[in-house]
N, CA, C and O of each residue as an XYZ file, in Angstrom:
612
protein
N     -58.844    -27.675     -5.778
C     -59.434    -26.915     -6.918
C     -58.419    -26.882     -7.896
O     -57.235    -26.608     -7.697
N     -59.099    -27.259     -9.250
C     -58.167    -27.253    -10.181
C     -58.070    -26.152    -10.852
O     -59.175    -25.642    -11.031
N     -57.048    -25.467    -11.379
C     -57.104    -24.363    -12.176
C     -57.540    -24.366    -13.514
O     -57.192    -25.308    -14.226
N     -58.416    -23.250    -14.087
C     -58.969    -23.633    -15.132
C     -58.086    -23.613    -16.266
O     -57.473    -22.558    -16.428
N     -57.834    -24.769    -17.288
C     -56.957    -23.974    -18.378
C     -57.373    -23.250    -19.118
O     -58.546    -23.106    -19.463
N     -56.084    -22.483    -19.587
C     -56.043    -21.575    -20.408
C     -55.913    -21.973    -21.800
O     -54.807    -22.315    -22.219
N     -57.275    -21.958    -22.810
C     -57.146    -22.604    -24.082
C     -56.646    -21.385    -25.398
O     -57.141    -20.268    -25.550
N     -55.847    -21.840    -25.996
C     -55.455    -20.829    -27.085
C     -57.090    -20.904    -27.872
O     -57.979    -21.747    -27.988
N     -56.828    -19.359    -28.339
C     -58.119    -18.875    -29.130
C     -58.441    -19.794    -30.462
O     -59.549    -20.122    -30.886
N     -56.955    -20.154    -31.067
C     -57.804    -20.895    -31.908
C     -58.163    -22.392    -31.608
O     -58.650    -23.067    -32.516
N     -57.993    -22.809    -30.663
C     -58.366    -24.160    -30.008
C     -59.722    -24.251    -29.691
O     -60.390    -25.284    -29.712
N     -60.136    -23.030    -29.369
C     -61.540    -22.559    -28.517
C     -62.555    -23.397    -29.132
O     -63.418    -23.914    -28.423
N     -62.527    -23.594    -30.499
C     -63.842    -24.299    -31.252
C     -63.915    -25.237    -31.144
O     -64.986    -25.840    -31.204
N     -62.627    -25.846    -30.906
C     -62.784    -27.738    -30.778
C     -62.924    -28.039    -29.428
O     -63.179    -29.215    -29.166
N     -62.763    -26.851    -28.048
C     -63.350    -27.291    -26.929
C     -64.333    -27.109    -26.782
O     -64.905    -27.850    -25.982
N     -65.116    -26.035    -27.449
C     -66.414    -25.986    -27.457
C     -67.003    -27.223    -27.546
O     -67.615    -27.642    -26.564
N     -66.890    -28.245    -29.089
C     -67.306    -29.283    -29.568
C     -66.987    -30.312    -28.600
O     -67.720    -31.300    -28.556
N     -65.967    -30.216    -27.798
C     -65.719    -31.413    -26.657
C     -66.716    -30.870    -25.479
O     -66.811    -31.730    -24.604
N     -67.350    -29.910    -25.245
C     -67.978    -29.588    -24.258
C     -69.434    -30.505    -24.850
O     -70.105    -31.260    -24.146
N     -69.577    -30.323    -25.707
C     -70.911    -30.975    -26.297
C     -70.766    -32.402    -26.383
O     -71.785    -33.092    -26.351
N     -69.637    -32.936    -26.489
C     -69.395    -34.561    -26.477
C     -69.293    -35.208    -25.005
O     -69.332    -36.403    -24.714
N     -69.115    -33.821    -23.947
C     -69.122    -34.165    -22.847
C     -70.853    -33.968    -22.087
O     -71.250    -34.377    -20.995
N     -71.441    -33.353    -22.937
C     -72.836    -33.375    -22.876
C     -74.021    -34.333    -23.066
O     -75.138    -34.536    -22.591
N     -73.037    -34.911    -24.191
C     -73.729    -36.184    -24.613
C     -73.551    -37.606    -23.631
O     -74.503    -38.326    -23.330
N     -72.085    -37.852    -23.192
C     -71.832    -38.354    -22.025
C     -72.970    -38.437    -21.149
O     -73.496    -39.496    -20.809
N     -73.411    -37.044    -20.719
C     -74.203    -36.997    -19.487
C     -75.751    -37.370    -19.914
O     -76.635    -37.721    -19.132
N     -75.861    -37.221    -21.262
C     -77.470    -37.533    -21.704
C     -77.147    -38.975    -21.786
O     -78.098    -39.445    -22.410
N     -76.514    -39.719    -21.565
C     -76.460    -41.190    -21.938
C     -76.702    -41.668    -20.496
O     -77.469    -42.558    -20.131
N     -75.782    -40.792    -19.651
C     -76.022    -41.077    -17.992
C     -77.749    -40.990    -17.651
O     -78.298    -41.889    -17.014
N     -78.330    -40.062    -18.050
C     -79.301    -39.563    -17.353
C     -80.391    -40.667    -18.437
O     -81.236    -41.327    -17.831
N     -80.341    -40.768    -19.509
C     -81.224    -41.912    -20.394
C     -81.041    -42.832    -19.485
O     -81.915    -42.955    -18.627
N     -80.178    -43.466    -19.461
C     -79.994    -44.911    -18.622
C     -80.696    -44.906    -17.176
O     -81.485    -45.726    -16.709
N     -80.314    -44.057    -16.766
C     -80.755    -44.078    -15.526
C     -82.192    -43.618    -15.562
O     -82.607    -43.859    -14.428
N     -83.136    -43.100    -16.242
C     -84.327    -42.856    -16.351
C     -84.922    -43.874    -17.295
O     -86.029    -43.526    -17.708
N     -84.459    -45.123    -17.783
C     -84.938    -45.978    -17.996
C     -85.392    -45.294    -19.382
O     -86.602    -45.498    -19.480
N     -85.000    -44.681    -20.318
C     -85.286    -44.360    -21.682
C     -85.108    -45.863    -22.387
O     -84.450    -46.810    -21.957
N     -85.847    -45.786    -23.516
C     -85.861    -47.030    -24.190
C     -84.226    -46.779    -24.879
O     -83.737    -45.650    -24.914
N     -83.534    -47.936    -25.376
C     -82.233    -48.082    -25.951
C     -82.135    -47.001    -27.242
O     -81.357    -46.065    -27.430
N     -83.584    -47.679    -28.295
C     -83.888    -47.273    -29.599
C     -83.779    -45.600    -29.145
O     -82.998    -45.186    -30.001
N     -84.077    -44.593    -28.404
C     -84.759    -43.841    -28.200
C     -82.985    -42.836    -28.195
O     -82.759    -41.915    -28.979
N     -82.221    -43.214    -27.391
C     -81.080    -43.168    -27.289
C     -79.948    -43.267    -28.280
O     -78.963    -42.556    -28.481
N     -80.456    -44.522    -28.909
C     -79.540    -44.628    -30.282
C     -79.818    -43.791    -31.273
O     -78.944    -43.244    -31.945
N     -81.196    -43.613    -31.455
C     -81.030    -42.409    -32.559
C     -80.547    -41.052    -32.402
O     -80.246    -40.382    -33.390
N     -80.461    -40.638    -31.305
C     -79.541    -39.478    -30.911
C     -78.232    -39.509    -31.072
O     -77.649    -38.508    -31.487
N     -77.375    -40.985    -30.686
C     -76.129    -41.272    -30.875
C     -75.967    -41.002    -32.501
O     -75.131    -40.353    -33.130
N     -77.041    -41.723    -32.889
C     -76.168    -41.540    -34.453
C     -76.627    -40.202    -34.753
O     -75.868    -39.740    -35.605
N     -77.344    -39.539    -34.503
C     -77.373    -38.154    -35.547
C     -76.061    -37.650    -34.748
O     -75.192    -37.191    -35.490
N     -75.786    -37.653    -33.476
C     -74.788    -36.906    -32.550
C     -73.317    -37.453    -33.355
O     -72.540    -36.575    -33.731
N     -73.061    -38.513    -33.536
C     -71.909    -39.011    -34.172
C     -71.649    -38.831    -35.419
O     -70.463    -38.631    -35.683
N     -72.924    -38.845    -36.889
C     -72.680    -38.076    -37.841
C     -72.510    -37.053    -37.844
O     -71.481    -36.687    -38.413
N     -73.351    -36.061    -37.258
C     -73.234    -34.829    -37.455
C     -72.091    -33.911    -36.542
O     -71.865    -32.763    -36.924
N     -71.536    -34.327    -35.598
C     -70.654    -33.941    -34.748
C     -69.355    -34.777    -34.758
O     -68.360    -34.343    -35.339
N     -69.348    -35.714    -34.260
C     -68.149    -36.523    -34.001
C     -67.343    -36.718    -35.631
O     -66.158    -36.521    -35.897
N     -68.027    -36.994    -36.196
C     -67.211    -37.317    -37.590
C     -66.384    -36.470    -37.972
O     -65.167    -36.583    -38.124
N     -67.418    -35.141    -38.214
C     -66.857    -34.174    -38.601
C     -65.614    -33.396    -38.013
O     -64.670    -32.896    -38.624
N     -65.922    -33.438    -36.421
C     -64.672    -33.474    -35.428
C     -63.156    -34.119    -35.713
O     -61.981    -33.760    -35.777
N     -64.003    -35.342    -35.843
C     -62.615    -36.040    -35.818
C     -61.662    -35.910    -37.052
O     -60.434    -35.884    -37.134
N     -62.878    -35.821    -38.186
C     -62.164    -35.850    -39.207
C     -61.056    -34.465    -39.315
O     -59.984    -34.496    -39.920
N     -61.553    -33.404    -38.651
C     -60.911    -31.985    -38.417
C     -59.534    -32.052    -37.755
O     -58.511    -31.646    -38.307
N     -59.586    -32.689    -36.312
C     -58.424    -33.008    -35.882
C     -57.429    -33.582    -36.483
O     -56.274    -33.166    -36.572
N     -58.056    -34.922    -37.060
C     -56.794    -35.645    -37.713
C     -56.297    -35.196    -38.777
O     -55.287    -35.822    -39.101
N     -56.682    -34.058    -39.728
C     -56.225    -33.546    -40.805
C     -55.437    -32.280    -40.629
O     -54.423    -32.019    -41.276
N     -56.087    -31.348    -39.513
C     -55.587    -30.096    -39.169
C     -54.736    -29.788    -38.041
O     -53.908    -28.880    -37.971
N     -55.083    -30.778    -37.037
C     -54.503    -30.071    -35.545
C     -53.312    -31.632    -35.148
O     -52.115    -31.519    -34.883
N     -54.012    -32.826    -35.214
C     -52.938    -33.603    -35.148
C     -51.688    -33.676    -35.934
O     -50.749    -34.376    -35.554
N     -51.647    -32.993    -36.992
C     -50.285    -32.943    -37.523
C     -49.376    -31.672    -37.233
O     -48.263    -31.553    -37.747
N     -49.836    -30.886    -36.514
C     -49.201    -30.112    -35.742
C     -47.884    -30.732    -35.150
O     -46.763    -30.340    -35.475
N     -48.170    -31.903    -34.102
C     -47.243    -32.496    -33.666
C     -46.724    -33.800    -34.253
O     -45.926    -34.473    -33.600
N     -47.259    -34.298    -35.798
C     -46.747    -35.334    -35.960
C     -47.322    -36.503    -36.027
O     -48.030    -36.615    -35.026
N     -47.388    -37.436    -36.689
C     -48.237    -38.678    -36.635
C     -47.320    -39.298    -35.691
O     -47.976    -39.892    -34.836
N     -46.224    -39.386    -35.526
C     -45.424    -40.277    -34.494
C     -45.606    -40.009    -32.907
O     -45.408    -40.837    -32.018
N     -45.993    -38.771    -32.762
C     -46.168    -38.297    -31.466
C     -46.808    -39.319    -30.739
O     -47.531    -40.011    -31.456
N     -46.774    -39.724    -29.252
C     -47.159    -40.592    -28.763
C     -48.889    -40.342    -28.268
O     -49.826    -41.105    -28.031
N     -48.732    -39.096    -28.270
C     -50.242    -38.261    -27.423
C     -50.986    -38.562    -29.037
O     -52.094    -39.080    -28.904
N     -50.643    -38.368    -30.277
C     -51.573    -38.066    -31.540
C     -51.696    -39.681    -31.797
O     -52.563    -40.074    -32.577
N     -50.760    -40.694    -31.088
C     -51.067    -42.053    -31.471
C     -52.166    -42.551    -30.756
O     -53.130    -43.193    -31.174
N     -51.914    -42.198    -29.701
C     -53.194    -42.507    -28.644
C     -54.663    -41.874    -29.382
O     -55.591    -42.651    -29.609
N     -54.741    -40.837    -29.623
C     -55.817    -39.888    -30.168
C     -56.283    -40.843    -30.992
O     -57.216    -41.600    -30.723
N     -55.612    -40.827    -32.063
C     -55.763    -41.864    -33.221
C     -56.776    -43.342    -32.595
O     -57.981    -43.578    -32.684
N     -55.805    -44.001    -32.058
C     -56.211    -45.106    -31.382
C     -57.589    -44.766    -30.585
O     -58.295    -45.772    -30.524
N     -57.971    -44.013    -30.170
C     -59.087    -43.719    -29.055
C     -60.038    -43.126    -30.206
O     -61.172    -43.049    -29.734
N     -60.011    -42.718    -31.420
C     -60.588    -42.124    -32.687
C     -61.433    -43.797    -32.994
O     -62.581    -44.176    -32.764
N     -60.421    -44.373    -33.507
C     -60.821    -45.615    -34.155
C     -61.778    -46.563    -33.172
O     -62.688    -47.250    -33.636
N     -61.455    -46.510    -31.767
C     -62.121    -47.339    -31.001
C     -63.797    -46.857    -30.851
O     -64.785    -47.584    -30.955
N     -63.739    -45.255    -30.547
C     -64.758    -44.815    -30.749
C     -66.101    -45.033    -31.513
O     -67.274    -45.107    -31.145
N     -65.476    -45.104    -32.715
C     -65.906    -45.376    -34.390
C     -66.562    -46.482    -34.012
O     -67.776    -46.550    -34.202
N     -65.809    -47.604    -33.370
C     -66.268    -48.809    -33.354
C     -67.395    -49.167    -32.559
O     -68.336    -49.899    -32.865
N     -67.131    -48.428    -31.280
C     -68.271    -48.549    -29.964
C     -69.962    -47.843    -30.995
O     -70.997    -48.492    -30.844
N     -69.990    -46.670    -31.849
C     -70.923    -46.050    -32.452
C     -71.484    -47.094    -33.337
O     -72.702    -47.179    -33.489
N     -70.665    -47.886    -33.923
C     -71.285    -49.123    -34.992
C     -71.661    -50.333    -34.317
O     -71.710    -51.345    -35.017
N     -71.933    -50.430    -33.115
C     -72.092    -51.436    -32.427
C     -73.721    -51.684    -31.933
O     -74.442    -50.692    -32.049
N     -74.207    -52.645    -31.517
C     -75.584    -52.595    -31.556
C     -76.114    -51.716    -30.493
O     -77.339    -51.765    -30.378
N     -75.476    -50.909    -29.676
C     -75.919    -50.262    -28.723
C     -77.178    -50.568    -27.755
O     -78.283    -50.059    -27.564
N     -76.294    -51.881    -27.139
C     -77.086    -52.191    -25.853
C     -76.593    -51.330    -24.560
O     -75.854    -50.397    -24.875
N     -76.824    -51.443    -23.345
C     -76.971    -50.775    -22.263
C     -74.806    -50.873    -22.198
O     -74.061    -49.895    -22.147
N     -74.525    -51.859    -22.217
C     -73.089    -52.283    -22.190
C     -72.555    -50.893    -23.032
O     -72.067    -49.838    -22.627
N     -72.860    -51.370    -24.316
C     -71.979    -50.013    -25.013
C     -72.236    -48.929    -24.817
O     -71.365    -48.065    -24.711
N     -73.451    -48.705    -24.721
C     -73.684    -47.097    -24.357
C     -73.024    -46.600    -23.034
O     -72.750    -45.402    -22.958
N     -72.757    -47.397    -22.020
C     -72.005    -46.938    -21.231
C     -70.147    -46.983    -21.375
O     -69.381    -46.386    -20.619
N     -69.728    -47.895    -22.605
C     -68.367    -47.935    -22.727
C     -68.627    -46.596    -23.610
O     -67.683    -45.871    -23.296
N     -69.185    -46.108    -24.269
C     -69.225    -44.889    -24.983
C     -69.471    -43.886    -24.473
O     -69.403    -42.817    -25.079
N     -69.845    -44.000    -23.132
C     -70.406    -43.027    -22.291
C     -69.182    -42.611    -21.764
O     -68.845    -41.427    -21.787
N     -68.352    -43.678    -21.196
C     -66.997    -43.688    -20.238
C     -65.721    -43.168    -21.038
O     -65.032    -42.246    -20.600
N     -65.441    -43.849    -22.293
C     -64.453    -43.799    -23.164
C     -64.548    -42.408    -24.164
O     -63.517    -41.844    -24.530
N     -65.516    -42.063    -24.446
C     -65.727    -40.801    -24.906
C     -65.514    -39.468    -23.579
O     -65.160    -38.320    -23.850
N     -65.704    -39.775    -22.714
C     -65.669    -38.655    -21.494
C     -63.722    -38.573    -21.671
O     -62.953    -37.655    -21.956
N     -63.520    -40.117    -21.311
C     -61.572    -39.977    -21.011
C     -61.196    -39.644    -22.336
O     -60.014    -39.306    -22.397
N     -61.613    -39.630    -23.080
C     -60.902    -39.309    -24.320
C     -61.028    -37.700    -24.941
O     -60.310    -37.199    -25.806
N     -61.821    -37.261    -24.437
C     -62.018    -35.587    -24.514
C     -61.256    -35.240    -23.207
O     -60.686    -34.168    -23.412
N     -61.044    -35.614    -22.155
C     -60.423    -35.362    -21.073
C     -59.067    -35.405    -21.854
O     -58.447    -34.361    -22.061
N     -58.708    -36.367    -22.195
C     -56.929    -36.635    -22.394
C     -56.575    -35.421    -23.541
O     -55.512    -34.800    -23.516
N     -57.760    -35.167    -24.654
C     -57.681    -34.239    -25.479
C     -57.456    -32.901    -24.865
O     -56.371    -32.359    -25.073
N     -58.189    -32.413    -24.265
C     -58.548    -31.170    -23.350
C     -57.258    -31.056    -22.477
O     -56.418    -30.227    -22.825
N     -57.069    -31.705    -21.539
C     -55.997    -31.791    -20.701
C     -54.410    -32.048    -21.424
O     -53.568    -31.151    -21.387
N     -54.207    -33.031    -21.903
C     -53.015    -33.022    -22.246
C     -52.352    -32.906    -23.784
O     -51.228    -32.533    -24.117
N     -53.476    -33.366    -24.583
C     -53.128    -33.159    -26.081
C     -52.951    -31.703    -26.600
O     -51.957    -31.268    -27.182
N     -54.298    -30.900    -26.231
C     -54.302    -29.439    -26.484
C     -53.083    -29.110    -25.537
O     -52.231    -28.695    -26.322
N     -52.627    -29.080    -24.456
C     -51.806    -28.394    -23.579
C     -50.630    -28.547    -24.358
O     -50.108    -27.559    -24.876
N     -50.031    -30.007    -24.529
C     -49.216    -30.202    -25.298
C     -48.792    -29.039    -26.794
O     -47.809    -28.317    -26.961
N     -49.744    -29.230    -27.484
C     -49.879    -28.397    -28.781
C     -49.456    -27.059    -28.481
O     -48.734    -26.486    -29.296
N     -49.896    -26.332    -27.147
C     -50.033    -25.244    -26.966
C     -48.404    -24.993    -26.191
O     -47.786    -23.930    -26.260
N     -47.989    -26.066    -25.566
C     -46.473    -25.539    -25.410
C     -45.737    -25.910    -26.438
O     -44.863    -25.059    -26.606
N     -45.648    -26.890    -27.324
C     -44.163    -27.347    -28.189
C     -44.724    -26.575    -29.505
O     -43.711    -26.085    -30.005
N     -45.783    -26.245    -30.267
C     -45.966    -26.010    -31.629
C     -46.013    -24.330    -31.539
O     -46.540    -23.692    -30.628
N     -45.356    -23.802    -32.666
C     -45.206    -22.522    -32.756
C     -46.899    -21.863    -32.846
O     -48.008    -22.283    -33.178
N     -46.239    -20.464    -32.280
C     -47.908    -19.815    -32.331
C     -48.360    -19.320    -33.515
O     -49.463    -18.774    -33.472
N     -47.556    -19.388    -35.005
C     -48.091    -19.410    -36.187
C     -48.851    -20.834    -36.697
O     -49.838    -21.038    -37.405
N     -47.950    -21.671    -36.021
C     -49.088    -23.065    -36.697
C     -50.023    -23.297    -36.085
O     -50.845    -24.112    -36.503
N     -50.218    -22.487    -34.609
C     -51.708    -22.983    -34.102
C     -52.597    -22.140    -34.674
O     -53.791    -22.441    -34.647
N     -52.091    -20.751    -35.385
C     -53.280    -20.021    -35.703
C     -53.690    -20.520    -37.421
O     -54.447    -19.947    -38.205
N     -52.994    -21.606    -37.594
C     -53.537    -22.234    -39.216
C     -54.341    -22.464    -38.965
O     -55.129    -22.173    -39.865
N     -55.077    -23.142    -37.699
C     -56.281    -23.874    -37.678
C     -57.404    -23.616    -37.022
O     -58.238    -24.421    -36.606
N     -57.386    -21.960    -36.916
C     -58.516    -20.739    -36.543
C     -59.868    -20.720    -37.565
O     -60.969    -20.280    -37.234
N     -59.493    -21.361    -39.020
C     -60.913    -21.720    -39.313
C     -61.899    -22.957    -39.483
O     -62.476    -23.510    -40.419
N     -61.812    -23.094    -38.255
C     -62.745    -24.912    -37.875
C     -64.097    -24.300    -38.052
O     -64.790    -24.823    -38.924
N     -64.663    -23.182    -37.322
C     -65.732    -23.183    -38.001
C     -66.453    -22.716    -39.123
O     -67.664    -22.702    -39.344
N     -65.569    -22.369    -39.733
C     -66.088    -22.065    -41.450
C     -66.017    -23.054    -42.464
O     -66.641    -23.071    -43.525
N     -64.831    -24.242    -41.842
C     -64.657    -25.471    -42.770
C     -65.530    -26.356    -42.226
O     -65.926    -27.079    -43.140
N     -66.271    -26.810    -40.689
C     -67.079    -27.462    -40.603
C     -68.375    -26.900    -39.628
O     -68.487    -26.700    -38.418
N     -69.334    -26.747    -40.859
C     -70.912    -26.352    -40.522
C     -71.770    -27.411    -40.101
O     -72.565    -28.033    -40.806
N     -71.492    -27.583    -38.668
C     -72.341    -28.423    -38.358
C     -73.465    -28.035    -37.451
O     -73.476    -27.032    -36.737
N     -74.441    -28.960    -37.555
C     -75.993    -28.504    -36.856
C     -76.048    -28.458    -35.326
O     -75.238    -29.218    -34.796
N     -76.724    -27.827    -34.590
C     -76.644    -27.696    -33.219
C     -77.112    -29.054    -32.818
O     -78.144    -29.606    -33.200
N     -76.250    -29.498    -32.032
C     -76.347    -31.041    -31.549
C     -77.667    -30.856    -30.501
O     -78.317    -31.898    -30.407
N     -78.033    -30.057    -29.933
C     -79.429    -29.915    -29.390
C     -80.552    -29.847    -30.111
O     -81.686    -29.871    -29.631
N     -80.260    -29.755    -31.339
C     -81.348    -29.706    -32.506
C     -82.010    -31.210    -32.893
O     -81.940    -31.687    -34.025
N     -82.743    -31.947    -31.614
C     -83.116    -32.726    -31.814
C     -84.512    -33.164    -31.185
O     -84.602    -33.020    -29.965
N     -85.518    -33.636    -31.804
C     -86.911    -33.305    -31.470
C     -87.080    -34.122    -29.838
O     -87.549    -33.539    -28.860
N     -86.632    -35.443    -29.825
C     -86.674    -36.299    -28.958
C     -86.099    -36.277    -27.632
O     -85.722    -37.281    -27.028
N     -86.037    -34.858    -27.122
C     -84.680    -34.792    -25.990
C     -85.458    -35.646    -24.774
O     -86.382    -35.307    -24.035
N     -84.811    -36.711    -24.858
C     -84.901    -37.858    -23.669
C     -83.932    -37.191    -21.940
O     -83.909    -37.487    -20.745
N     -83.518    -36.547    -22.540
C     -82.764    -36.014    -21.448
C     -83.438    -35.143    -20.225
O     -83.330    -35.366    -19.020
N     -84.001    -34.325    -20.731
C     -84.857    -33.373    -19.812
C     -86.061    -33.888    -19.076
O     -86.718    -33.131    -18.362
């Protein structure tokens, strides 16, 4: 059994966002498994991308990644994955693209949680990590489940 990761208090809002991202992956899987029309899934993905992922990526890129530096290999990887995910969300979103989003978003979130955030907690001084504690005040995003067509239920 894996020991749960102890997340710094100031990174917890980002981890909550990651939880919602993992739920999105699950929703895609359920939608495809249940034969939900791709347009219904795409509608939710468009909403989730603009209301959740874009602000989250922007916050990470402006406030979190600079703590390690833009030339840190983990930051380079995270930025590359952000670009790839943005490309995927702007595709036609057929079944292969939906599956790619589900797989790559899941992989990206687990990388940030298990490796990138752990590295930040290991090498960045406490006072610097405290500077990112206003994420909830800076980014007021709607509830990701505030969507009428709950195709995943």
